[in-house]
VEXLUMDREN-848278 format. One line per 5 residues: number of its first residue (from 1); their letters; for each residue x, y, z of N, C-alpha, C. Coordinates in pm, 1 decimal. Each point is the difference from the previous one (the first is absolute). Layout:
N
NUM) a) X,Y,Z,X,Y,Z,X,Y,Z; ... .
//
This chain:
179
1) xxxxx) 9959.1,17590.8,4954.9,-136.5,9.0,-46.8,-41.5,146.2,0.9; -42.6,54.1,-116.8,-40.5,139.4,-2.3,-142.2,13.1,53.2; -47.0,122.9,17.8,-128.9,22.2,64.1,-116.9,-52.2,-82.6; 10.3,0.3,-133.3,-111.6,-51.6,-80.6,-14.9,-151.0,16.5; 114.6,-72.9,12.7,-8.7,-144.0,25.1,-60.4,-27.7,137.8 .
6) xxxxx) 38.7,79.8,98.6,-53.6,-15.4,135.8,-149.4,25.5,3.4; -44.2,104.3,-73.5,-141.8,31.1,-5.2,-77.9,-112.5,-68.4; 55.5,-54.9,-107.4,-64.5,-111.4,-69.5,-11.2,-121.3,91.4; 106.6,-33.2,69.8,-1.5,-114.7,91.5,-102.7,21.2,111.1; -5.1,120.5,55.9,-96.2,29.3,107.2,-143.3,-12.4,-50.5 .
11) xxxxx) -24.6,48.6,-123.0,-133.3,-9.4,-58.3,-40.5,-145.3,-20.9; 90.5,-81.8,-52.7,-30.5,-141.2,-22.0,-28.0,-72.6,130.9; 75.3,30.0,103.3,-22.6,-62.6,130.3,-135.7,41.8,54.9; -36.5,127.0,-13.2,-127.5,49.8,51.2,-117.5,-63.3,-72.6; 15.9,-25.3,-129.0,-108.2,-57.9,-78.9,-10.8,-151.0,14.1 .
16) xxxxx) 102.1,-63.6,56.3,-0.1,-146.6,5.1,-109.2,-53.4,90.0; -32.2,64.1,114.5,-111.2,-37.7,86.8,-11.3,-149.1,24.6; -110.3,-43.0,65.4,-18.9,-141.4,26.5,-32.8,-76.8,-127.4; 52.7,-118.9,-11.0,-22.0,-83.7,-116.7,-71.7,-126.6,45.6; -103.5,-39.5,-73.0,-67.3,-124.6,35.9,48.2,-108.1,-95.6 .
21) xxxxx) 43.7,-109.4,56.0,53.8,-109.7,-79.7,-113.6,-86.4,-53.2; 20.1,-53.8,-118.4,-95.3,-92.5,-58.7,25.9,-140.4,55.9; -105.2,-79.3,8.7,12.3,-140.0,40.6,-55.0,-83.8,-114.2; 72.0,-106.2,-34.0,-38.0,-84.9,-112.0,-24.6,-142.4,48.5; -104.8,-63.5,-56.9,-36.4,-137.4,33.1,26.1,-85.4,-123.7 .
26) xxxxx) 68.8,-111.7,20.9,31.7,-88.4,-110.9,-35.1,-143.7,38.7; -59.9,-73.4,-92.3,-32.0,-141.4,20.8,82.4,-79.4,-101.1; 82.6,-92.7,51.0,83.7,-78.1,-91.7,-77.9,-118.5,-57.5; 65.9,-78.8,-85.1,-65.9,-110.6,-69.8,-53.6,-106.8,94.5; 48.8,-3.6,126.0,-45.3,-98.7,97.8,-106.4,55.0,94.3 .
31) xxxxx) -41.2,123.9,-22.3,-102.9,61.5,82.3,53.4,69.4,124.7; 133.0,8.8,14.2,58.3,68.7,114.7,-13.5,151.3,-18.8; -46.3,67.8,104.1,-19.6,144.2,-5.8,116.1,68.8,71.8; 58.0,100.5,-65.8,105.6,79.9,61.9,-33.3,146.9,-17.6; 48.8,80.7,93.2,-18.4,144.7,-4.9,137.8,64.6,-3.7 .
36) xxxxx) 9.3,111.4,-72.2,128.9,67.0,-13.7,-22.6,148.5,-23.5; 105.0,77.9,23.4,-7.0,141.8,-32.3,61.0,27.0,-138.3; 38.2,-107.5,-69.7,55.0,12.3,-134.4,-91.6,-71.8,-99.0; -34.5,66.5,-110.9,-88.0,-63.7,-98.5,70.4,-116.6,-69.3; -78.6,-99.1,-39.3,53.5,-112.4,-75.7,-103.4,-39.3,-104.7 .
41) xxxxx) 39.8,-82.6,-93.5,-89.3,-39.7,-108.9,-121.4,-72.6,57.1; -119.2,45.7,-38.1,-124.5,-61.1,43.2,-48.0,46.2,136.7; 74.7,87.5,66.5,-39.1,47.2,133.3,-108.9,105.7,-12.8; -89.0,2.5,100.3,-104.4,101.9,2.0,23.5,92.3,118.8; -37.0,126.6,-16.1,17.2,98.4,107.0,-106.4,-22.8,106.5 .
46) xxxxx) 41.2,5.2,126.3,-91.2,-18.4,112.5,-26.0,136.0,63.3; -128.4,30.5,24.5,-37.1,124.7,65.6,15.0,-21.0,150.6; 96.1,68.4,61.4,25.9,-13.8,142.7,-61.7,119.5,71.1; -87.7,-27.5,98.9,-65.2,106.8,74.2,95.3,58.3,103.5; -20.7,127.7,36.4,86.4,60.9,101.3,-14.2,-71.1,134.5 .
51) xxxxx) 103.7,5.8,79.5,2.9,-67.2,129.2,-52.9,94.5,107.2; -84.1,-51.2,88.9,-49.3,77.1,112.5,105.1,-0.7,109.5; 30.5,117.0,52.4,98.4,6.8,107.9,-70.4,29.6,132.0; 50.0,-59.0,104.1,-55.7,15.5,133.9,110.9,48.8,91.8; -30.5,98.9,83.9,97.8,49.9,96.1,-5.4,-87.6,124.4 .
56) xxxxx) 110.0,-67.8,30.3,7.0,-83.9,118.5,62.6,78.3,114.7; -30.1,-39.5,123.9,60.5,69.8,113.4,151.9,-10.4,-3.8; 66.3,105.5,46.9,145.1,-1.2,7.2,43.9,-93.1,112.8; 102.2,-84.2,-23.6,42.8,-97.1,101.9,30.9,62.7,135.0; 63.3,117.9,0.0,34.3,61.3,127.9,-124.7,39.2,78.2 .
61) xxxxx) -111.5,29.9,-70.2,-123.9,34.5,68.9,-67.5,-124.1,57.8; 9.2,-111.8,-69.7,-61.3,-123.7,47.1,70.1,-48.2,126.4; 129.3,25.4,12.9,76.8,-46.0,115.6,-34.5,77.8,126.7; -54.9,119.0,-12.1,-34.8,82.2,116.0,-146.4,-23.1,36.0; -34.2,-120.1,41.5,-138.1,-42.5,15.8,-82.7,87.9,93.7 .
66) xxxxx) 45.4,24.3,122.4,-78.9,76.9,95.7,-19.7,144.0,-44.8; 109.1,63.0,-46.4,-9.7,137.5,-48.6,-94.6,7.2,-119.4; 12.8,-96.5,-89.2,-81.8,-3.5,-120.7,-147.9,-17.7,34.8; -29.7,-88.6,92.9,-138.8,-25.5,39.9,-64.8,128.7,52.1; 71.4,76.7,82.8,-53.0,125.8,53.8,-20.2,102.6,-111.4 .
71) xxxxx) 94.9,5.4,-94.0,-10.0,92.0,-112.9,-120.2,-34.2,-88.1; -19.6,-127.9,-27.7,-112.6,-45.0,-83.3,-132.1,33.7,68.3; -8.6,-24.0,130.8,-122.5,32.5,73.3,-29.6,149.2,-6.6; 105.3,83.2,13.6,-17.2,144.3,-7.0,-46.4,42.7,-139.9; 67.4,-52.1,-105.4,-36.9,36.7,-137.6,-138.6,-52.8,-35.6 .
76) xxxxx) -30.4,-122.5,42.2,-129.4,-60.3,-31.3,-115.3,69.0,69.5; 25.2,58.2,117.7,-107.4,65.8,74.4,-44.9,129.0,-67.5; 77.4,49.8,-96.7,-37.7,119.1,-75.0,-123.6,-28.7,-85.9; -15.0,-125.0,-43.9,-108.2,-36.9,-91.6,-118.1,-61.2,74.2; -119.6,47.6,-35.2,-121.9,-60.8,52.9,-33.9,-126.9,-76.5 .
81) xxxxx) 20.5,3.9,-133.0,-35.9,-116.5,-81.0,72.0,2.9,-134.3; 6.2,-118.9,-60.3,45.5,-16.1,-137.7,-81.4,-115.4,-58.0; -52.7,18.8,-121.7,-85.2,-104.5,-57.7,-9.7,16.4,-151.5; -53.5,-105.7,-62.8,-26.2,3.5,-143.3,-134.1,66.4,-24.1; -5.4,85.8,-100.7,-125.4,54.7,-48.5,-50.7,-91.3,-111.6 .
86) xxxxx) 95.7,-51.8,-79.9,-32.1,-92.6,-109.4,115.5,-97.1,-15.4; -24.0,-127.4,-24.2,-131.0,-64.0,-4.8,-60.1,-12.7,139.5; -130.5,-22.1,1.0,-70.0,-18.8,126.7,17.0,-144.7,45.0; -18.7,-23.7,129.9,9.2,-134.7,53.6,-105.7,-89.2,-66.2; 39.3,-119.9,-36.8,-85.8,-101.7,-63.6,-48.2,39.1,-139.2 .
91) xxxxx) 65.4,94.6,-63.8,-38.1,40.8,-134.5,54.4,-99.5,-102.0; -74.9,-21.7,-107.2,44.9,-82.0,-112.9,-11.5,86.2,-125.1; 99.2,-11.1,-88.3,-1.6,82.0,-120.3,79.7,-66.7,-111.4; -26.2,44.3,-124.5,71.6,-46.6,-118.3,125.6,82.7,-18.5; 108.9,-66.6,-37.0,122.4,70.3,-36.1,73.2,-86.7,-101.1 .
96) xxxxx) -20.5,29.3,-128.2,61.8,-79.8,-105.7,151.4,-4.0,8.9; 60.8,111.8,38.4,146.0,6.9,9.4,49.6,-46.2,136.3; -90.3,-9.2,96.8,39.9,-35.5,135.7,47.9,119.5,80.0; -12.9,121.5,-56.9,42.4,119.1,72.7,-105.0,37.8,104.4; 46.8,27.9,121.5,-89.0,41.7,108.0,52.0,132.4,53.7 .
101) xxxxx) -87.9,100.9,-1.9,38.0,130.6,52.8,-55.3,13.0,141.5; 89.8,24.1,94.8,-37.5,18.0,139.5,-6.0,148.7,30.5; -111.5,43.5,59.7,-15.5,137.8,46.5,7.6,-4.3,152.0; 83.3,85.9,58.5,30.6,-6.0,142.5,-26.7,135.6,65.3; -44.5,-6.2,126.2,-25.5,123.2,73.8,50.0,-18.0,143.9 .
106) xxxxx) 58.2,106.2,54.3,38.5,-1.3,141.6,-50.9,127.1,65.5; -23.2,-9.4,129.7,-41.4,115.6,78.0,97.7,15.0,114.7; 73.0,110.2,6.8,12.4,105.9,-100.4,80.3,-48.1,-121.2; 22.1,91.0,-96.2,80.3,-32.4,-117.9,140.6,-42.0,42.4; 72.8,-61.0,-94.4,135.8,-46.3,28.9,90.3,111.9,50.6 .
111) xxxxx) 82.8,-34.2,97.5,102.3,91.5,49.2,115.2,1.4,-99.7; 80.7,103.9,2.0,115.1,11.3,-89.2,93.8,-119.6,22.1; 43.6,-62.7,-110.4,91.1,-114.2,7.2,-70.0,-134.5,13.2; -131.0,-0.3,22.6,-74.5,-125.1,12.6,-58.9,-40.5,-134.6; -26.6,-129.8,-15.1,-60.1,-54.4,-122.1,-104.7,-104.0,37.4 .
116) xxxxx) -88.6,-26.9,-96.6,-90.7,-113.6,11.5,71.1,-120.5,-59.5; -13.6,-115.2,63.7,52.4,-125.0,-54.5,-116.6,-97.1,-9.4; -19.1,-58.2,-118.5,-107.0,-96.6,-21.8,60.1,-139.3,-1.4; -63.5,-91.0,74.2,38.9,-140.5,-5.5,-115.6,-78.3,-60.3; 35.0,-97.0,-82.3,-98.6,-84.7,-64.8,33.5,-143.7,36.3 .
121) xxxxx) -93.2,-67.4,64.6,20.5,-137.1,46.9,127.1,-10.2,84.1; 23.2,101.9,83.5,112.0,-0.3,93.3,132.0,49.2,-55.3; 6.5,30.8,-129.2,125.1,43.5,-62.5,-9.3,147.6,-39.8; 103.2,82.0,30.8,-2.8,139.6,-43.1,1.9,9.0,-152.7; -88.3,83.4,-55.0,-8.2,12.7,-145.6,20.0,142.8,-49.7 .
126) xxxxx) 9.4,95.9,91.2,24.7,136.3,-44.9,-11.7,100.5,111.2; 61.1,115.7,-24.5,-3.0,111.1,94.7,-28.5,128.4,-76.3; -66.1,94.1,66.0,-30.1,128.3,-61.8,-22.9,105.0,107.7; 31.3,123.1,-33.4,-32.0,111.0,89.1,-134.4,61.5,-40.5; -51.4,-40.5,-116.6,-131.2,46.2,-46.1,-106.3,-96.0,54.7 .
131) xxxxx) -123.8,28.9,-26.0,-107.5,-84.4,51.1,-42.2,-109.2,-95.4; 82.8,-30.5,-100.0,-38.7,-98.8,-100.3,122.6,-79.6,-44.5; -19.7,-130.5,-18.2,108.1,-85.0,-50.6,-63.3,-111.7,-82.5; 60.6,-30.4,-115.4,-49.9,-106.1,-86.6,94.6,-118.7,7.4; -56.7,-117.7,22.0,77.0,-124.2,0.8,-37.3,-74.0,-127.6 .
136) xxxxx) 100.7,-35.7,-78.3,-22.6,-62.2,-130.1,-4.2,-151.3,8.2; -76.3,-59.4,-90.7,-3.6,-144.3,-23.6,-34.4,-81.9,123.7; -104.4,42.4,71.8,-47.9,-76.2,115.6,-76.0,-121.3,-55.1; 35.0,-117.8,47.0,-63.9,-122.5,-48.2,-147.4,-2.8,36.9; -78.4,-73.7,-80.0,-142.0,-14.7,30.3,-14.2,-71.4,133.8 .
141) xxxxx) -110.4,26.0,65.6,-26.9,-65.0,127.9,-17.6,101.6,111.1; -8.6,-52.0,121.6,-23.1,82.4,117.5,133.1,33.2,66.8; 15.2,125.6,38.0,124.6,49.6,59.0,-29.6,79.9,126.2; 100.0,8.3,86.5,-8.1,81.9,120.2,103.2,112.0,-12.6; -45.2,123.5,23.5,88.8,116.2,-8.2,-2.6,74.4,133.1 .
146) xxxxx) 110.5,66.4,26.1,11.5,79.2,122.6,83.8,122.7,-34.0; -28.7,109.3,66.8,78.2,122.3,-19.1,66.1,37.1,132.4; 125.5,43.0,-12.2,78.8,44.2,115.1,51.3,140.3,-30.0; 26.8,75.2,104.7,74.6,124.7,-14.8,140.1,-31.0,49.8; 99.6,34.0,-83.6,138.8,-24.2,37.7,72.6,133.2,11.5 .
151) xxxxx) 99.4,2.7,87.0,77.7,123.0,15.9,118.2,1.6,-96.2; 83.5,102.9,10.2,112.6,15.4,-92.8,102.8,-111.4,12.3; -5.4,-79.2,107.5,91.0,-113.5,16.6,-61.3,-131.1,-49.2; -124.0,5.5,-52.6,-66.4,-121.2,-48.0,-68.9,-77.9,109.7; -16.2,59.4,118.7,-63.1,-66.0,113.9,-150.2,28.8,-2.3 .
156) xxxxx) -81.9,-104.6,18.1,-144.9,16.6,4.1,-39.0,67.0,131.1; -68.0,115.7,-11.7,-41.3,72.3,119.7,-150.9,-6.9,23.2; -76.3,-36.0,-101.9,-145.4,-13.4,13.3,-47.1,-101.1,-102.6; -92.0,-87.8,39.3,-53.6,-102.6,-89.2,-151.2,10.3,-2.7; -56.1,-6.0,-120.0,-144.1,4.5,-15.6,-59.1,-139.9,-1.6 .
161) xxxxx) -132.5,-7.8,3.0,-66.0,-131.1,-5.5,20.3,-65.5,-136.6; 5.3,-132.3,-2.5,16.2,-70.2,-127.4,-133.8,-3.8,-73.0; 8.9,-10.5,-132.0,-119.5,-18.2,-82.9,21.2,-123.6,-86.2; -110.6,-57.1,-43.0,2.0,-113.7,-91.5,-74.9,41.5,-125.8; 55.2,-34.1,-116.9,-66.8,30.7,-126.2,27.9,-112.7,-98.3 .
166) xxxxx) -83.5,-8.8,-103.8,13.0,-105.2,-99.8,15.4,61.6,-138.0; 101.8,-48.7,-72.6,26.6,46.8,-136.0,-48.1,-107.7,-96.8; -83.5,40.1,-94.4,-42.9,-88.3,-108.6,75.0,42.5,-124.7; 64.3,-95.8,-66.5,71.6,27.6,-123.9,-48.4,-98.1,-105.7; -9.3,45.4,-124.7,-44.3,-90.7,-105.7,101.1,-112.7,-22.2 .
171) xxxxx) -51.5,-115.2,-40.1,84.5,-115.0,-30.4,20.0,-4.8,-150.8; 123.0,-20.5,-41.9,30.0,-13.1,-142.6,26.9,-146.8,-27.3; -87.7,-60.9,-79.2,21.0,-140.6,-38.1,79.1,-3.9,-127.9; 109.4,-71.9,2.4,81.6,-15.3,-119.4,-36.2,-134.1,-64.6; -64.7,8.5,-111.4,-40.2,-121.8,-71.2,105.7,-36.7,-101.1 .
176) xxxx) 23.3,-126.9,-11.4,93.6,-49.9,-99.3,-73.4,-4.2,-135.1; 63.5,46.7,-105.8,-64.9,-5.4,-133.2,-19.1,-146.9,-44.0; -111.4,-24.4,-69.4,-25.8,-134.7,-51.4,95.9,-30.7,-112.7; 50.1,-122.1,-0.2,94.0,-37.0,-104.7,-57.8,-104.2,-91.5 .
//
C-alpha cells in the first residue's frame, strides 16, 4: 500500500464517526407489529430518542461497605445543602411536550468529579455537572423528584429534600371519520 492509499484510508476512517441506525416499524396484514433495522415495503421510520445514561457505583466500591460509608460521610459533609430551584414544591404547570427542566443549587458549588443526579418517582432520570437538566416526556400527573450529589464512583454523598409537582398536558382526541 503506497502512502496515498494509506492517507485516503486514514481520512475515511476519521470521517466515519458515530453512525445512528434507523429503526423501521412494519404492520403486517394481520395487524402484527414488528421493528427492524432494515427497511421493508410499507415500513415507516421510527424516531428513536437518545438513551439517558446513569453512572452506577463500581462493584468493588460497594463491597467495601465500612470504608465506603466513612468516605461518603466525609464527602457529604463538604455540602451544606442541595435542592431544586425549579420547579418549586407543589407547583403545577403546563408542558405540551412533557419536558421538565430542573434547576439545581448546592452550597457550596459542586466539588470536582461530583455531579447532580435527579430521580423522578424513585427512578434516576439524569445526571449533570451543570445546575440544569431537562427530563423529556414526563407523563401528566403528580410526580415526586429528588436531587442527589454523587461522587466520581456514582455513590450518593448528599441528598436534598424531595419535591412534588404536577404536569398538565393537553389531551388529543382521535375521532373516527364518519362513514
